[in-house]
N, C-alpha and C positions, 0 to 999 in steps of 0.2 A: 903425149898420152897423159890423161888425168890420173891423179892419185886418188883412189876411192876413199881413203881415210879423210882426205881434204874435203870431199863432197858428201860424206855420209849424212851430214845434217843440213845440206843445202835445201832451202825451201823455195827457190825460184825467185824471179823478179816480178812475178805476176801480182796484180792487185785485185783480189776477189771483190766483185761488186757487192754492195750491201744487199741487193735484191736477187743475187745469183740463184739461191735455192728456190725462192718464190718464182723466179722466171722459169726455171726448169720444171717445177711442178705444174705451172700453167701450160707449158708446152706439152708435157705428158698427157694432160687432160685433153688437149686438142688431138693428140694422137689417138687416145682411147675413143674419142668421138667418131673416128673413122671406122671403127669396128675391126673385126678380124677376118673378113671375107677374103677369099683368094681364088684364083683360077689355076687349074692344073692342065698342062698339055704334055702328053707322053713324049718322051725322047727315046729314040731307038738306039740304045746303048748295048753293045755286045758284051754281055756279062752274065756269068752263071750265079752271081751272088747279089746283084743290085738291080732294082727297078729305078728308072730315072724319069724325072719330070721337070719341065719348065714350070715354075711357080711364079705367078704374078699377083701383086696386091697394089692397092692404091694408097699412096702415102699422103702425108699432110700436104695440102696445096694441090692435090689432085694428080700428082705425078704417078705414072705406072712404073712400079719397081719390080725388077726381075731377080729371081734366085734360081739356082740349081738345087733340086731336091733329089736325094738318093736314099732309097729305103732297102733294107734287107729283103730278099725274096722270101725268106722264112720270117713271116711277120707274127709268129706266135708270141703272145705276151707283150710286155712293154719294153722299149729299147731306150738306151741313153740317147740324148740329142746333142749334136755338135753343130754350132754355128761358126762359119768361117768368113773372114773379111780379107780383101785383097789390097795390094799396094797402090800407090798414087798413079792415077791415070790408066790403070790396066783393067783387068776384069777377073772374074772368079775362076778363070783357068780351065784346064781340060777336065772333063767329067771323070776320066779314069784316075785322076789324082786322088779322088775321094774314096775309091773302091776299097783301099786297105782298111779304112775306118769302118766302112759298111760291113766288111768281112769280120770285123771284131764285134759287130752287133749294134753299131751306131746308125741312127738316122741323121744324115748330114744335110745341112742347108747352107749354101754358099751364096752370099748376096753381092750383086753388082751395085756399086755406088752410082748414084745418079749422074748421068751425062758423061761418064768416063768411058772406058773401053768396052763395057759390056752392053747389055740390052736395056738397062734402066734409063728412063728418060728424065731430063732435068727441065722442068717447065717454069722455073723461077724467072722473074723479071727484075731488073735493076737499072737504075738510071746511071749508076757508076760504071767503072771499067769492068769488062768481062774477059779481058785478055790476060795471058801469062799464067794465072793460077786461080785456085778455087778457095783458098783461105780468104782472099780479099773480095770474093764475090758477094756483093750486098753490103759491104762494110760501111759504105757512105750513107746507108739508110737505116742504120741501127741494128741491134742484135736480132730482132725477129726476122729480118730478111737475109741473114747470113746463110750461105749455102750449107755450111756444116751443121747448123741447127737442124735442118731438115734431114740431113744424112744421119746424124746421131739418132733422131727419132725413127728413121727407117731401120736402124739396127735393132732398136727396142721392139718395134712392131714385128720385124722378121722373127725375132726370138720368141715373142708372145705367140706368133702363129706356129712356130716349131713346137712350143710347149702344148699347144692346143690339139695337135695331131693325135688321133686315137692310138697310134703305134708308139707314142713317145711317153716316157716316164718324166713328168714335168718336174720331178724333184732331182733329176740327174741331167742337168744341162751344163754343157761345157762350151768354151769359146776360144778361138785362136786366130792369130793374124800377125803379119809382119809389116813394119814401116807404117804407112797409112792404115793398113789392116790391124797393126798393133794398137794404134791410137783408137781406132774404132772398137777394137776389142775392149779396151779400158773404158771407153765411154759407154759401151753397151753394158758392161758389168756394173757400172755405176747406176745406169737407168733401169736395169733389171736385176735387182739385188738377189733374186732367186738363183742366178747362175752360180754353179757350185765351184768350178775351177776354170782358170784361164791360163793360157800360155801366150805371152805377148813378146814379140821379137822386135827389138829396137823401135819402140813406138814413136810415131810422128805426132804432131799437133799439140806440143807442149812447150810452154815457156817462150812465147813469141818475143817478148822484150829481150830476153837473154840471147836468143838466136840472132836477133837484129844487132844487138850490141857486139856480138862476136864477129860480125861481118858475114851476112847471109848470102852474098852474091853467088857463092859456089855451093850452097847447101840446098836442101829441099825447101827452105824458107825464102828462096830468092825473090819471090813475088812481093815480099814486104819492102825491101829497098827499091824494087821496081815501082811500087805504088808511089813511094815518096818522090822518086825521080821524075815521074811523069804526071802525077796528080797533085803533089804537094811539095814541090822542090824547096820551099822556104820553111817547111815543117810547121806551118801555122796550125795544122790540125793533128799534130802528132799525139797529143795526150788523148784526144777524142778517139782517134784511130785505134790506139792500143786498148783503151778502155772498152771499146766495142768488141775487140778480139778476145777479151777476157772471158766472154760468155761461151766461147768454144775452145778454151784452154783446158785440156783434160786434167791439169793439176788441181783445178778447183772441183772437179767431179770425183777425184780419187777417194776422198774420205767416205763417199757413199758406198763404196764397194764392200761386199761381204764375202765374196769368193776368195778361195785360195789363189794367189797370184804367183806365177812363175815367169820371171822377167829375164830376157836374154839380150845381151848387147855386146858389140865389139868395141873395145876401148879406143880403136883408131878411127872410129866413125866420124867422118867430116860432113856427111849428108844430113844426119840427124845427130848432132853432137851429144855425147853422153851427159853433159851437164843439163841439157834441156830435158833429157829423159828422167834424170834423177830428181828434178823438181817435182815430177809426178810420183815417181816411185816412193820417195820419202814421205809423201802425204797419204799413202795407203795405210789404213789402220788394221786391215784384216791380215791373216796369215800370209806371208810373202817370202819369196826366195829370189835372190839376184845371182845370175850366172854371167860371168864376164869372160870374154876371150881377148886377152891383151894384144895379140898380133893381128886381129881382124877388125874390119870396118863394116860398112853397110853392104854386106855381101852374104853369100852362103856361109853359114856357120857350121863347120863339120862336127861330127860326133855327138853334139848336144841333143839332137833330136832322138837319137837312139837311147841316150842316157835318161831322157825325160819321157819316153814313150809310156812308161808305167803310170804316169800321172793320171791320164784319162782312163786307165784300165783298172786301177786299184778300187 
């Protein structure tokens, strides 16, 4: 278990590229050029409080991205908006999981990450390996072809669509997610600084060099040593490899965040080690709070959701 005092000033092993901010501004312009058009398909959900829809939009590169959209049946006035992101390889989950927030007056939009367990498609092409994991997808062709560049942009576009809905108060937008979803929550808050508050639970996608240094074979970062084992066993491309991944390392996006951030982690986490998380947390400049559960790892964290429920309701 790490000692938080030892890591409170940890800044990660990442090397922020000189053109990082320019790169992301260029990518955001590409996203904006795709517009905010979307398609709604009603979903028959048994609920006395929520209307449900499949929402589809076209992301950068032409991929069709799917979200679950739930709106209060009582649509009078403007409602808070909540964007949700899911864990690695899974999907946005059951519709009924969002009904509690809808009952509190939220419009909820839950996004399926491209090509994972939901309905969003991944139409990207790469000459490099496409097996084992998505961090490394496109890494051999430079930052613009990285899988997560497109997914980060999808989070921003989904949020912009949420903000554009006539039922939504665009000044009251919130975001949440765990693991990969936590990483996407942080990336989204960085790319859409209008977001007001976020709850991120043990966020993934941070401090790749540190994760590899720690021995990533049994963590969520296992595809990194896998890439070296089968694509570059002599490590001749190691620096170029990690330099490319810097563009999707959320620690470099963190200073852009203006939202209040509530960060949850288990100190026994071996899937997304706390050190990698703190590389990003320590770079957040906005109001932030860190909640740690010393005996827990990358798993259900009890009690804390009840304690923090007020965050989105205040």
